[in-house]
Backbone as CSV, one residue per row, in Angstrom:
resi,resn,N_x,N_y,N_z,CA_x,CA_y,CA_z,C_x,C_y,C_z
1,UNK,87.970,71.792,128.797,88.804,72.840,129.369,87.981,74.127,129.478
2,UNK,88.195,74.856,130.531,87.475,76.109,130.762,87.894,77.170,129.749
3,UNK,86.936,77.989,129.361,87.182,79.081,128.424,87.679,80.293,129.216
4,UNK,88.755,80.926,128.736,89.303,82.121,129.387,88.760,83.346,128.661
5,UNK,88.148,84.247,129.424,87.583,85.468,128.854,88.226,86.662,129.544
6,UNK,88.838,87.556,128.768,89.473,88.760,129.310,88.443,89.867,129.411
7,UNK,88.399,90.491,130.578,87.431,91.553,130.848,88.155,92.765,131.421
8,UNK,87.493,93.909,131.419,88.093,95.123,131.967,87.567,95.458,133.356
9,UNK,86.494,94.782,133.776,85.912,95.019,135.094,85.200,93.760,135.564
10,UNK,85.251,93.502,136.863,84.544,92.343,137.420,83.037,92.463,137.219
11,UNK,82.544,93.672,136.946,81.115,93.890,136.705,80.648,93.214,135.419
12,UNK,81.579,92.800,134.562,81.224,92.144,133.296,80.864,90.673,133.480
13,UNK,81.071,90.130,134.667,80.738,88.731,134.919,79.221,88.616,135.066
14,UNK,78.585,87.739,134.288,77.126,87.590,134.388,76.694,87.189,135.795
15,UNK,75.635,87.815,136.275,75.122,87.526,137.625,74.672,86.078,137.718
16,UNK,74.992,85.463,138.846,74.556,84.104,139.096,75.394,83.019,138.448
17,UNK,76.419,83.383,137.711,77.260,82.397,137.042,78.414,81.976,137.944
18,UNK,78.593,80.666,138.130,79.710,80.164,138.917,80.952,80.205,138.036
19,UNK,81.990,80.878,138.528,83.175,81.062,137.706,84.401,81.315,138.571
20,UNK,85.505,81.445,137.891,86.771,81.771,138.525,87.206,83.138,138.010
21,UNK,87.650,84.006,138.891,88.113,85.340,138.509,89.573,85.471,138.915
22,UNK,90.415,85.914,137.967,91.817,86.214,138.243,91.983,87.706,138.033
23,UNK,92.571,88.395,139.042,92.727,89.848,138.939,93.920,90.318,139.756
24,UNK,94.377,91.524,139.455,95.439,92.137,140.253,94.839,92.730,141.520
25,UNK,95.644,92.764,142.585,95.215,93.351,143.848,96.426,93.790,144.646
26,UNK,96.217,94.070,145.903,97.297,94.540,146.769,98.193,93.413,147.251
27,UNK,97.642,92.184,147.334,98.413,91.050,147.825,97.919,89.770,147.159
28,UNK,98.731,88.720,147.283,98.334,87.419,146.763,97.244,86.852,147.650
29,UNK,96.166,86.346,147.042,95.082,85.761,147.824,94.245,84.834,146.953
30,UNK,93.586,83.908,147.618,92.625,83.025,146.963,91.393,83.039,147.843
31,UNK,90.264,83.538,147.316,89.061,83.744,148.114,87.877,83.003,147.496
32,UNK,87.217,82.190,148.293,86.008,81.482,147.834,84.787,82.365,148.077
33,UNK,83.864,82.311,147.107,82.606,83.044,147.178,81.480,82.104,146.773
34,UNK,80.245,82.554,146.936,79.102,81.760,146.474,79.162,81.543,144.968
35,UNK,79.718,82.524,144.233,79.764,82.422,142.776,81.028,81.732,142.268
36,UNK,81.917,81.310,143.157,83.115,80.610,142.713,84.350,80.990,143.501
37,UNK,85.384,81.400,142.794,86.683,81.646,143.405,87.346,82.845,142.754
38,UNK,88.027,83.658,143.563,88.821,84.770,143.057,90.276,84.536,143.437
39,UNK,91.157,84.623,142.449,92.597,84.567,142.682,93.121,85.975,142.454
40,UNK,93.734,86.545,143.470,94.284,87.897,143.381,95.800,87.810,143.324
41,UNK,96.389,88.561,142.403,97.841,88.571,142.210,98.363,89.966,142.535
42,UNK,99.359,90.034,143.414,99.944,91.328,143.788,100.835,91.853,142.666
43,UNK,100.739,93.124,142.412,101.638,93.764,141.449,103.005,93.929,142.103
44,UNK,104.049,93.793,141.313,105.426,93.913,141.786,106.073,95.147,141.162
45,UNK,107.224,95.535,141.690,107.958,96.661,141.108,108.344,96.351,139.663
46,UNK,108.673,95.101,139.402,109.051,94.667,138.062,107.803,94.271,137.278
47,UNK,107.585,94.934,136.151,106.436,94.607,135.312,106.538,93.170,134.800
48,UNK,107.749,92.730,134.479,107.956,91.363,133.987,107.557,90.341,135.045
49,UNK,107.982,90.551,136.287,107.640,89.634,137.371,106.123,89.625,137.580
50,UNK,105.496,90.787,137.541,104.043,90.866,137.706,103.325,90.078,136.617
51,UNK,103.756,90.266,135.375,103.105,89.582,134.258,103.290,88.069,134.345
52,UNK,104.490,87.626,134.719,104.727,86.189,134.850,103.914,85.596,136.001
53,UNK,103.818,86.317,137.105,103.003,85.859,138.234,101.534,85.761,137.823
54,UNK,101.078,86.735,137.052,99.687,86.755,136.605,99.409,85.582,135.667
55,UNK,100.332,85.336,134.725,100.161,84.208,133.806,100.145,82.878,134.557
56,UNK,100.963,82.773,135.587,100.970,81.564,136.412,99.622,81.388,137.109
57,UNK,99.051,82.486,137.609,97.742,82.422,138.267,96.651,81.995,137.283
58,UNK,96.721,82.473,136.047,95.739,82.073,135.033,95.871,80.575,134.751
59,UNK,97.091,80.089,134.637,97.332,78.668,134.411,96.795,77.844,135.587
60,UNK,97.037,78.291,136.803,96.525,77.625,138.000,94.998,77.605,137.987
61,UNK,94.409,78.722,137.581,92.946,78.828,137.511,92.367,77.788,136.545
62,UNK,93.066,77.520,135.451,92.595,76.506,134.499,92.506,75.134,135.163
63,UNK,93.518,74.795,135.954,93.498,73.521,136.674,92.388,73.447,137.696
64,UNK,92.192,74.525,138.438,91.127,74.570,139.445,89.760,74.462,138.772
65,UNK,89.579,75.191,137.677,88.301,75.164,136.962,87.983,73.749,136.475
66,UNK,88.989,73.059,135.994,88.792,71.679,135.527,88.361,70.778,136.688
67,UNK,89.048,70.907,137.835,88.720,70.088,139.013,87.313,70.361,139.530
68,UNK,86.885,71.623,139.454,85.604,72.013,140.047,84.464,72.103,139.033
69,UNK,84.742,71.745,137.797,83.698,71.735,136.776,83.200,73.108,136.357
70,UNK,84.060,74.101,136.439,83.678,75.455,136.016,83.984,75.619,134.529
71,UNK,83.091,76.286,133.815,83.256,76.402,132.370,83.958,77.682,131.927
72,UNK,84.014,78.706,132.802,84.638,79.972,132.393,85.571,80.521,133.463
73,UNK,86.644,81.118,132.966,87.591,81.845,133.808,87.588,83.275,133.296
74,UNK,87.322,84.217,134.181,87.361,85.626,133.810,88.689,86.202,134.292
75,UNK,89.372,86.892,133.399,90.677,87.465,133.705,90.565,88.977,133.549
76,UNK,90.738,89.681,134.664,90.629,91.142,134.673,92.015,91.730,134.926
77,UNK,92.561,92.402,133.924,93.925,92.923,134.035,93.987,94.407,134.359
78,UNK,92.856,95.067,134.464,92.880,96.529,134.621,92.328,97.017,135.947
79,UNK,92.522,96.252,137.034,91.882,96.642,138.286,92.750,97.450,139.237
80,UNK,94.057,97.300,139.168,94.928,97.982,140.116,96.044,98.688,139.367
81,UNK,96.273,99.974,139.619,97.363,100.667,138.922,98.721,100.158,139.378
82,UNK,99.720,100.376,138.522,101.091,99.990,138.859,101.585,100.813,140.028
83,UNK,102.421,100.224,140.880,103.025,101.024,141.956,103.979,102.052,141.359
84,UNK,104.190,103.114,142.079,105.129,104.130,141.623,106.535,103.537,141.646
85,UNK,107.197,103.506,140.490,108.522,102.878,140.468,109.566,103.714,141.186
86,UNK,110.539,103.037,141.735,111.670,103.704,142.358,112.772,103.778,141.315
87,UNK,113.120,104.976,140.907,114.127,105.150,139.863,115.423,105.609,140.516
88,UNK,116.467,104.772,140.436,117.738,105.181,141.043,118.376,106.317,140.248
89,UNK,119.002,107.220,140.947,119.679,108.328,140.292,121.142,107.936,140.062
90,UNK,121.722,108.347,138.917,123.119,108.026,138.670,124.034,108.797,139.636
91,UNK,125.203,108.270,139.923,126.136,108.981,140.794,126.445,110.370,140.217
92,UNK,126.768,111.300,141.088,127.088,112.666,140.654,128.213,112.648,139.623
93,UNK,128.063,113.429,138.589,129.096,113.551,137.564,128.965,112.547,136.434
94,UNK,128.055,111.574,136.551,127.857,110.581,135.492,126.501,110.795,134.832
95,UNK,126.479,110.755,133.529,125.220,110.944,132.824,124.828,109.712,132.039
96,UNK,125.734,108.741,131.885,125.391,107.525,131.157,126.100,106.347,131.815
97,UNK,125.599,105.131,131.541,126.243,103.953,132.136,127.691,103.817,131.677
98,UNK,128.528,103.236,132.527,129.938,103.058,132.189,130.127,101.937,131.213
């Protein structure tokens, strides 16, 4: 099984090493490169949905790495900031939930 290594930047991946990279981005994508494969996961308004989508991508990466004989999966969680959340305002005259 491929080893999962958490990194803070894609620059931490050793040069010339064939690997799989999972990271946050603007949209969902799977991109092949000379050094392997990058799976990009889009951030969502819901932090929970984003985290679950990311965990699913890491799990998928493990299967791909096994099929392609890759020994390491690099997981970068700090590449894209969260979107600005939309906070609904309570109706006029209400200060707490009913």
